[in-house]
C-alpha positions in Angstrom: -1.1 38.9 0.2 1.8 37.2 1.4 3.5 36.8 4.1 7.1 36.0 5.0 7.0 35.1 8.8 9.9 33.6 10.8 9.2 30.3 12.7 9.6 29.2 16.0 12.8 27.7 16.9 11.3 24.1 18.0 9.6 24.6 14.2 11.9 22.8 11.3 12.3 25.1 8.5 12.0 24.0 5.4 11.4 25.5 1.9 8.1 24.7 1.4 5.4 26.9 0.3 2.3 26.6 2.5 -0.6 28.0 0.8 -3.7 29.2 3.4 -6.9 30.6 1.4 -9.8 32.3 3.2 -12.3 30.6 0.6 -13.6 34.3 -0.3 -13.4 35.6 3.0 -15.5 33.3 4.0 -13.1 32.5 7.7 -10.2 34.5 9.5 -6.7 33.8 8.6 -4.4 33.9 11.7 -0.9 34.0 8.8 1.4 34.9 12.2 0.2 32.1 14.1 -0.1 30.0 11.1 3.6 30.7 10.2 4.9 30.2 13.5 3.1 26.5 13.1 4.0 25.5 10.2 7.4 26.7 9.2 9.1 27.3 5.6 6.9 30.4 3.3 2.9 31.4 4.4 1.1 33.1 1.6 -2.4 33.5 2.0 -5.1 34.6 -0.3 -9.1 34.5 -1.1 -9.2 32.6 -4.3 -6.2 30.5 -5.2 -8.5 28.4 -7.0 -9.8 30.6 -9.5 -8.0 34.8 -10.0 -5.4 34.1 -8.2 -4.6 30.4 -9.2 -0.7 31.5 -11.2 0.4 31.8 -7.6 -0.4 28.0 -7.3 1.4 27.7 -10.6 4.7 29.9 -10.1 5.0 27.9 -6.9 4.4 24.9 -8.8 6.7 25.6 -11.3 9.6 26.6 -8.3 10.3 23.2 -7.5 9.8 22.9 -4.1 7.5 21.4 -1.9 4.0 22.9 -1.8 1.1 22.8 0.7 -2.2 24.2 -0.4 -5.3 24.6 2.4 -8.3 22.7 0.7 -9.3 19.8 -0.6 -12.6 20.6 -2.5 -10.6 22.0 -5.2 -8.0 19.2 -5.4 -8.5 18.2 -8.8 -8.3 21.5 -10.3 -4.7 21.9 -8.6 -3.6 18.2 -9.5 -4.3 19.1 -12.7 -1.6 22.6 -13.0 0.5 20.6 -10.8 1.2 18.1 -13.1 1.2 20.7 -15.8 4.2 22.0 -14.2 5.7 18.4 -13.4 5.2 19.1 -9.8 3.2 15.3 -9.1 4.6 13.9 -5.7 5.0 17.3 -4.4 1.8 18.5 -3.2 0.0 18.3 -0.4 -3.5 19.1 1.0 -4.9 19.8 4.0 -8.7 21.0 4.7 -8.9 24.3 7.2 -12.1 25.5 6.3 -14.8 22.8 7.2 -12.0 21.4 10.6 -11.1 24.5 11.6 -12.3 27.8 9.8 -16.1 27.3 9.6 -16.7 27.1 13.3 -18.3 29.5 15.4 -14.7 29.7 17.3 -13.0 30.4 14.1 -11.6 33.3 15.3 -9.4 31.5 17.8 -8.4 28.5 15.3 -5.3 29.9 13.8 -3.0 27.2 15.5 -5.6 24.4 14.7 -4.8 25.8 10.8 -1.0 25.4 11.5 -1.6 22.3 13.1 -3.6 20.7 10.2 -1.4 22.3 7.5 2.0 20.6 9.0 0.5 17.3 9.1 -1.1 16.8 6.0 3.3 17.8 4.7 3.9 14.3 6.5 5.6 11.7 3.6 3.0 9.6 3.0 4.0 6.0 2.5 3.1 3.8 -0.9 0.1 1.7 -0.3 0.4 -2.1 -1.2 -2.2 -3.1 -3.3 -3.5 -6.8 -4.3 -5.0 -7.6 -7.9 -8.2 -9.1 -8.3 -9.3 -10.2 -11.5 -13.2 -10.6 -12.8 -14.1 -12.8 -16.1 -18.0 -11.6 -15.5 -19.1 -15.4 -14.2 -22.0 -13.9 -12.3 -24.3 -16.2 -10.1 -27.8 -15.1 -9.8 -29.1 -16.5 -6.4 -33.2 -16.1 -5.7 -35.8 -18.1 -5.7 -38.6 -17.1 -7.8 -38.8 -15.1 -12.0 -36.8 -11.9 -9.9 -33.9 -13.7 -10.4 -34.3 -15.2 -13.4 -35.1 -11.5 -14.6 -31.9 -9.8 -12.7 -29.9 -13.1 -15.6 -32.0 -11.4 -18.3 -30.6 -7.6 -17.5 -26.9 -8.9 -16.9 -26.9 -11.5 -20.0 -25.7 -8.8 -22.1 -22.9 -8.1 -19.8 -22.1 -10.9 -17.8 -21.9 -15.1 -18.3 -25.0 -15.4 -16.3 -26.0 -18.4 -14.1 -29.2 -18.5 -12.0 -30.0 -20.8 -9.2 -33.2 -21.2 -7.2 -33.3 -22.3 -3.9 -36.7 -24.2 -3.1 -38.2 -22.6 -6.1 -42.4 -22.6 -6.2 -44.3 -21.9 -9.1 -41.9 -20.6 -11.7 -42.7 -20.1 -15.2 -40.3 -21.5 -17.8 -38.3 -19.0 -19.8 -39.1 -18.7 -23.6 -35.4 -18.9 -24.2 -32.5 -20.7 -22.5 -30.6 -17.6 -22.4 -28.8 -18.7 -19.8 -28.8 -21.5 -17.3 -31.5 -21.5 -14.6 -30.5 -23.9 -12.1 -32.4 -25.6 -8.8 -30.2 -25.7 -5.7 -29.3 -24.3 -1.9 -26.0 -23.1 -1.1 -24.7 -24.8 1.5 -21.5 -23.4 2.5 -19.5 -20.0 0.4 -15.9 -19.2 0.2 -14.0 -16.9 -1.9 -13.9 -13.5 -3.2 -14.4 -11.0 -6.3 -12.9 -13.8 -9.1 -13.0 -16.3 -7.2 -16.0 -17.6 -5.1 -16.3 -21.2 -4.2 -19.8 -22.7 -3.8 -21.2 -26.0 -2.6 -24.5 -26.8 -3.3 -26.9 -29.0 -2.7 -30.7 -30.5 -3.5 -28.8 -29.6 -7.2 -31.3 -30.6 -10.2 -31.4 -29.7 -14.0 -34.6 -28.5 -15.3 -36.9 -30.4 -17.6 -36.9 -28.9 -21.6 -40.3 -30.3 -21.2 -41.7 -28.1 -18.7 -44.9 -26.7 -19.3 -46.7 -24.5 -17.1 -44.2 -24.0 -14.2 -40.1 -25.6 -14.3 -40.2 -29.2 -13.5 -36.2 -29.7 -12.3 -35.5 -33.4 -12.5 -33.7 -35.6 -10.0 -31.5 -33.5 -7.1 -28.4 -34.1 -6.1 -25.8 -32.6 -2.9 -22.3 -31.7 -2.7 -22.0 -29.9 -6.1 -19.5 -27.7 -6.7 -20.0 -23.8 -8.3 -17.1 -21.3 -8.9 -17.6 -17.9 -10.3 -16.3 -14.5 -10.0 -19.6 -12.8 -8.4 -22.8 -13.6 -6.5 -25.7 -11.8 -6.9 -27.7 -12.6 -4.0 -31.2 -12.0 -4.3 -32.8 -15.0 -1.6 -33.6 -12.6 1.4 -32.4 -15.0 3.5 -29.4 -14.3 5.9 -25.6 -13.6 4.0 -23.8 -16.0 2.7 -20.6 -14.2 4.5 -19.8 -12.6 7.2 -19.6 -8.8 7.3 -21.2 -9.2 3.8 -20.9 -5.8 3.1 -17.2 -5.3 2.2 -17.0 -8.9 0.7 -15.9 -7.8 -2.6 -18.0 -9.5 -5.7 -21.1 -10.5 -3.1 -23.5 -8.0 -3.8 -26.7 -8.9 -1.6 -30.4 -7.1 -2.0 -33.9 -7.7 -0.9 -35.6 -8.9 -3.4 -39.1 -7.4 -2.3 -36.7 -3.7 -3.0 -36.2 -3.2 -6.4 -34.2 0.4 -5.6 -32.0 -2.1 -3.6 -32.0 -4.5 -6.7 -31.4 -2.2 -9.6 -28.4 -1.5 -7.5 -26.8 -4.7 -7.6 -27.8 -4.9 -11.2 -25.7 -2.1 -12.0 -23.0 -2.5 -9.5 -22.9 -6.3 -11.4 -22.8 -4.9 -14.2 -19.6 -3.3 -13.7 -17.0 -6.0 -11.9 -15.5 -6.7 -14.9 -11.9 -6.9 -15.4 -9.0 -6.5 -13.1 -9.6 -4.1 -9.6 -6.7 -3.5 -6.9 -7.7 -3.9 -3.8 -5.6 -2.8 -1.0 -3.4 -4.6 1.2 -4.9 -3.1 4.3 -2.6 -5.7 6.8 1.3 -6.1 6.7 2.1 -9.2 8.9 5.2 -10.7 9.4 4.4 -14.5 10.5 8.0 -14.1 12.2 6.4 -11.9 14.9 2.9 -14.2 15.9 2.7 -16.0 18.9 -0.2 -17.9 18.0 0.8 -21.4 18.7 3.8 -23.4 19.6 4.3 -27.1 19.4 0.7 -27.7 18.8 -0.2 -25.1 22.1 -2.3 -22.4 21.7 -1.5 -19.4 22.8 -2.7 -15.6 21.4 -6.2 -15.9 19.8 -6.8 -12.4 19.5 -6.5 -11.6 15.8 -8.9 -14.7 15.1 -11.4 -13.7 18.0 -12.4 -9.9 16.7 -11.6 -10.6 13.1 -15.5 -9.7 11.1 -14.8 -11.3 7.5 -13.2 -14.7 8.4 -9.8 -13.4 6.7 -7.9 -15.0 9.3 -7.3 -18.5 9.4 -4.5 -20.4 11.9 -1.8 -21.8 9.7 0.6 -24.0 11.9 2.4 -22.3 14.5 1.3 -18.6 13.0 -1.8 -17.5 11.1 -2.5 -16.8 7.8 -4.4 -13.4 6.7 -5.9 -13.3 3.3 -5.6 -9.9 1.8 -8.4 -10.7 -0.5 -11.3 -10.9 1.9 -9.8 -8.5 4.7 -12.2 -5.4 4.5 -9.6 -3.4 6.6 -11.0 -2.5 9.8 -8.1 -2.4 11.2 -9.3 -4.5 14.2 -6.3 -7.3 14.0 -3.3 -4.8 13.6 -5.3 -2.6 17.3 -5.0 -6.1 19.2 -2.4 -7.6 18.2 0.5 -7.7 20.8 3.3 -8.3 19.2 3.0 -6.5 16.0 3.0 -9.2 13.6 -0.7 -7.7 12.2 0.0 -4.2 11.5 -1.9 -1.5 9.6 -0.4 0.0 6.1 -3.2 3.1 6.2 -0.7 4.8 7.8 1.6 2.2 9.6 1.7 2.8 13.4 4.9 4.6 12.8 3.8 6.7 10.0 0.5 7.9 12.1 2.6 8.7 15.1 5.0 11.4 13.1 1.9 12.7 11.8 0.2 13.1 15.4 3.3 14.2 16.6 3.8 16.9 14.1 0.2 17.7 14.9 0.4 18.8 18.1 3.9 19.9 18.2 2.8 22.4 15.4 -0.9 23.5 17.6 1.3 24.4 20.3 4.0 26.3 18.2 1.4 28.0 16.9 -0.1 29.4 19.9 -2.3 26.7 20.7 -3.0 24.9 24.5 -5.0 21.6 25.5 -5.9 20.3 22.4 -8.1 17.6 22.0 -7.8 14.9 19.5 -10.4 13.3 17.5 -10.3 10.5 15.5 -13.0 9.8 12.7 -12.7 7.3 9.3 -12.4 9.3 6.0 -16.1 8.3 5.3 -18.4 8.5 8.1 -16.3 11.3 9.4 -15.4 13.2 7.4 -19.1 13.8 6.5 -20.2 14.3 9.9 -17.6 16.7 10.3 -18.7 18.6 6.7 -22.2 18.9 7.9 -21.5 20.2 11.3 -19.6 22.7 9.8 -21.8 24.0 6.7 -25.2 23.3 8.7 -23.9 24.2 12.7 -21.6 25.2 15.0 -18.5 23.2 13.4 -15.5 21.9 16.0 -14.1 23.8 18.8 -11.0 25.1 18.3 -9.3 23.4 20.3 -10.1 19.7 18.7 -8.0 18.7 16.0 -9.7 15.9 13.7 -7.5 13.7 12.5 -8.8 11.0 9.3 -8.2 7.0 9.8 -9.3 4.3 7.1 -11.2 3.2 9.5 -11.0 4.1 13.8 -11.2 0.4 14.2 -7.7 0.0 13.5 -6.9 2.9 16.9 -4.4 1.0 19.6 -2.8 1.4 22.3 -0.2 3.2 20.9 -2.0 5.9 19.4 -4.7 6.1 22.5 -1.2 6.4 25.1 0.9 8.5 21.8 -1.7 11.3 22.1 -1.4 11.9 25.9 2.9 12.0 25.4 3.2 14.5 22.9 0.5 16.8 24.6 -2.7 16.4 24.1 -5.2 16.9 26.8 -8.2 14.3 25.4 -8.8 11.9 22.6 -12.5 11.2 21.4 -12.9 8.4 18.6 -15.8 9.4 16.3 -17.7 5.6 15.4 -21.0 5.1 13.3 -24.0 5.1 15.1 -24.5 1.6 12.9 -21.5 0.3 13.1 -19.9 -1.7 10.2 -17.9 -3.4 12.6 -18.1 -4.5 16.2 -16.7 -2.0 18.2 -16.0 -4.4 21.2 -12.1 -4.3 20.7 -12.3 -0.9 20.7 -13.9 -0.5 23.7 -11.0 -2.8 25.3 -8.1 -0.4 24.2 -10.3 3.1 25.2 -10.7 1.3 28.6 -7.2 0.3 28.7 -5.9 4.0 27.7 -8.2 5.4 30.1 -7.0 3.1 32.8 -3.0 4.0 31.5 -3.2 8.0 31.9 -5.8 8.3 34.4 -3.2 5.8 36.7 -0.3 8.8 35.5 -2.3 11.8 36.0 -3.4 12.6 32.4 -6.7 12.6 34.0 -9.5 15.4 34.1 -9.5 15.6 38.2 -13.3 14.7 38.7 -13.1 10.8 37.1 -14.6 11.9 34.1 -12.9 9.9 31.2 -10.3 11.7 28.9 -10.5 8.9 25.8 -14.1 7.8 24.9 -16.2 7.1 22.0 -19.1 8.7 20.1 -20.8 7.1 18.8 -23.0 9.0 16.2 -24.2 9.5 12.6 -26.0 13.0 13.6 -23.3 16.1 13.7 -25.5 18.0 16.5 -25.0 14.9 18.5 -21.2 15.6 17.6 -21.0 18.8 18.2 -22.9 18.2 22.1 -20.8 15.2 22.9 -17.0 17.3 22.2 -18.4 20.8 23.6 -19.6 18.4 27.0 -16.4 16.3 26.8 -13.8 16.6 29.9 -10.3 17.6 29.4 -7.2 16.1 31.3 -4.0 17.2 31.8 -1.3 18.0 29.7 2.0 17.4 29.9 4.5 19.2 31.3 7.1 18.6 28.5 5.4 16.7 26.1 7.7 13.9 24.4 9.8 15.1 21.3 10.9 11.6 20.3 10.2 9.9 16.7 9.0 6.4 17.7 9.8 4.0 14.3 9.5 0.3 13.8 6.5 -2.1 14.2 3.7 -1.1 15.9 5.2 -3.3 19.0 8.3 -1.1 19.1 5.9 2.0 18.6 4.1 1.3 21.7 6.7 0.4 23.6 8.6 3.7 22.9 5.4 5.6 23.6 4.4 4.1 26.9 7.9 5.2 28.4 7.4 8.4 27.1 4.2 8.8 28.5 5.5 7.4 31.3 8.5 10.3 31.5 6.4 12.9 30.6 3.9 12.1 33.0 2.2 14.6 35.3 2.2 12.3 38.5 3.6 9.0 37.1 3.5 5.5 39.2 6.0 2.6 38.0 2.7 0.2 38.1 -0.8 -0.3 36.8 -2.6 -3.0 37.3 -4.3 -3.7 34.0 -7.5 -6.1 32.7 -7.2 -9.6 31.9 -6.0 -9.7 27.7 -3.8 -7.0 28.2 -0.9 -7.2 25.7 1.9 -6.4 29.0 2.6 -8.0 31.6 4.7 -9.8 34.2 4.7 -13.5 35.4 3.6 -14.7 38.8 6.4 -18.1 39.1 6.4 -20.6 41.2 10.5 -21.0 41.5 10.3 -23.8 43.9 8.5 -25.9 41.6 10.4 -24.9 38.4 12.7 -27.7 37.3 14.1 -25.2 34.4 13.5 -27.7 31.5 13.2 -24.7 29.8 10.1 -26.1 28.0 9.2 -22.0 28.5 11.6 -20.4 26.9 11.2 -22.5 23.6 7.8 -21.4 23.4 8.4 -17.7 24.0 7.6 -16.0 20.9 9.4 -12.5 22.2 12.4 -14.0 23.8 10.8 -12.5 27.1 11.9 -15.6 28.4 15.0 -17.2 27.9 18.0 -19.1 29.3 22.2 -19.1 29.5 24.3 -21.1 27.5 26.7 -21.3 30.6 24.8 -21.9 33.6 21.0 -23.4 34.2 19.2 -20.1 34.7 16.0 -19.1 33.7 15.7 -15.0 32.7 12.4 -12.5 32.3 12.4 -9.3 30.5 9.0 -7.8 31.6 8.9 -4.9 28.2 9.2 -7.9 26.0 6.1 -10.1 27.7 2.9 -9.9 25.0 1.3 -12.1 28.1 0.5 -14.5 24.8 0.1 -17.4 27.5 2.1 -19.7 25.8 4.8 -20.6 28.4 2.1 -21.6 31.0 0.3 -24.0 28.6 3.9 -25.5 27.1 5.5 -25.5 31.4 4.5 -29.2 32.2 5.5 -27.9 36.1 2.5 -25.4 35.7 4.7 -22.9 37.7 4.1 -19.9 35.9 0.5 -17.4 35.9 -0.1 -14.7 33.5 0.0 -11.0 35.8 -1.5 -8.2 33.4 -0.1 -5.0 34.3 2.1 -2.0 33.5 5.2 -1.9 35.1 7.5 1.1 34.0 10.1 -0.3 36.8 10.7 -3.5 35.7 10.5 -2.2 32.2 14.0 0.0 32.6 15.6 -2.6 35.1 17.7 -5.5 33.6 16.5 -8.8 33.1 15.4 -10.8 35.9 16.5 -14.2 36.9 13.6 -15.9 37.6 15.5 -19.2 38.9 19.3 -20.3 39.1 20.4 -23.3 40.4 24.2 -25.3 40.6 25.4 -27.3 37.2 26.1 -31.1 37.3 29.4 -31.7 36.7 30.4 -34.4 34.8 32.0 -36.9 36.4 34.5 -38.2 33.9 34.9 -34.8 31.7 33.8 -32.1 34.3 31.6 -30.5 31.6 28.8 -28.9 33.6 25.0 -30.0 31.8 21.8 -30.3 33.6 21.1 -29.3 37.4 22.7 -30.9 40.6 18.9 -30.8 42.3 16.9 -32.6 39.0 20.0 -35.1 38.5 20.0 -35.9 42.2 16.3 -36.6 42.2 16.8 -38.8 39.2 19.2 -40.9 40.9 17.4 -41.1 44.2 14.3 -42.4 42.7 15.8 -45.1 40.6 19.2 -46.7 42.1 17.8 -49.7 44.5 14.0 -48.8 42.7 14.6 -50.5 39.9 16.1 -53.5 38.0 17.9 -51.9 35.8 19.6 -49.9 38.6 20.3 -52.6 41.2 23.2 -54.4 42.5 26.3 -53.9 41.1 25.6 -53.5 37.5 22.9 -51.1 38.6 25.9 -48.8 39.7 27.7 -48.6 36.2 24.2 -47.4 35.0 23.8 -44.9 38.0 26.9 -43.6 37.0 26.0 -43.3 33.1 23.8 -40.9 34.8 25.9 -38.6 36.0 27.6 -38.0 32.5 27.0 -35.6 29.8 25.6 -36.7 26.4 28.9 -37.4 25.0 30.6 -39.4 27.5 27.3 -41.4 28.5 27.3 -42.8 24.8 31.0 -44.3 25.4 30.4 -45.6 28.4 27.3 -47.2 27.3 29.4 -49.0 24.4 32.4 -49.6 26.5 30.2 -51.2 29.5 28.0 -53.2 26.6 24.7 -52.8 28.2 22.1 -55.4 27.4 18.6 -53.4 27.1 17.0 -56.2 26.9 18.6 -58.1 29.9 15.3 -57.5 32.2 13.9 -60.2 34.7 11.1 -62.6 33.3 7.2 -61.9 34.0 6.3 -62.1 37.2 3.5 -65.6 37.4 0.9 -65.5 39.9 3.2 -68.2 41.8 5.6 -65.4 41.9 3.3 -62.9 43.8 2.0 -65.7 46.3 5.2 -66.9 47.0 6.5 -63.0 47.9 3.7 -63.1 49.8 3.9 -65.9 51.8 
């Protein structure tokens, strides 16, 4: 059955064909609601992957974009698309487990429309880096079990076995591969480029009889290899070792785990593409200036050690980065940004999701952010064996929930959501503390602006569970907040910081009860400065240190200005200021964001007594003269007056004056002796 429906006024009409399938009648389809939310042409069916497949084929052949409401049979549809030359024009959405297989399926029409509309948002190409492994493996163990693993891998890889503090180990009958003694002191690297520092390194004696006997040991040896199989049972060699490519660790007492490690290692030969999860822009980094450390947020939270200081900035090793995205979620400047997806692309998808939901007749949507593995599995399990997701909960898959920053959490409310839930693992792979801090800040902001539930219940939450039933109960009991009266329609673009500024302004504009200032916790990525004006000398050291241009000087006058919307609270200005007049004030001040730059301090310039050119400040020049005149031998007497006059000149005139007057920098009085001091005292 086909439906041709006029779209709602606020939905963009396109030549896209949207296929919604009831999956053999197992879920109801509200074609009218889907049409209002998606626009274009909507077609419904019962078995689009089988007897109605020709309808899909015809749509592919027609040459326009197509959205199919099935991810289960996506490989089949991809084959048909390739046959019809439609690659790149097909998008898929899961409306079955995410919406149709639910106790509230009858009300899920707007939700299906939202999922189908969001799936059509363009996906940016994913950048990659290339790893190359030649199959050189180090099997690191304690006893014969490591040697046995070496035998099993010898047909596939270039094997070396390293035994740490071995006990009674029977000598192998044949030297198929080296068996060495040693203990790994430090380890760095990744698949294809491991480097290990080894102590207690020794070679075995060929004459070993009852047990392996090793020769003289030495420390400081170095080993390089493409992959490491760790069977020691000791603490792992790397932080977040589970996501270190090429490092396979198994409990030697668990045969199944050892077998999995052997199987995986045997396949790690060749060239592999790894996603470049973080796009890092060094020009935006606020880590350091002039050897003064400012922002260390990304360094503090990276679980794998992929980020290291590199002068005034930091360096991100894409080969080690595991893609948790935590660095991007805490980066105040947008220097570190996720690529799966970029911040502005995620906000466009979020906007489309909520916009289509409202256009299709939905109201008060809650957002469920989850990762593509654990979260998708729980949503599917809840749909197949439980009540399914509520009809007003819109799921949105990300690479990792730990990548979610304030721009996403606050943007959801600006676009019309009434709650945001983040689904995390009960046993998380990465530290969730940075995520909880972002959630707490977002909660403080939306509650202050009137988006809250009214009873103080949180409307931004993290659900940590591995149980689909627990997920269902948490969503059913979760509070719903107050929706924006007129949701934002602006599409944010640019880097993460630009997106954050736009979404916060839109959030304030659409707020049920807007306020101009919200106090935030220390470490928040925006705020102002408490400035002791009277102690400032206008040296402008803070201007040179500020990485975002929040602090600026004036080329025409001695003046220091500040733009609060640009401040990222990195602390470089406070750390650089020689008079210690700056204190960070974390807050969200919408009035300051909308106002022009404010003048923190301005003084009258001092005019050069020779050419009249303004330079420095009058108070500074007069203070210097007051401290030196008649109080230092160089500035005493008639000759000293000439030198005092030099202090009142600009740099150009001062050079000419010094040359003309012939100042002798060595004409200092001789050193005072004890007799001189006694004479003066007498």
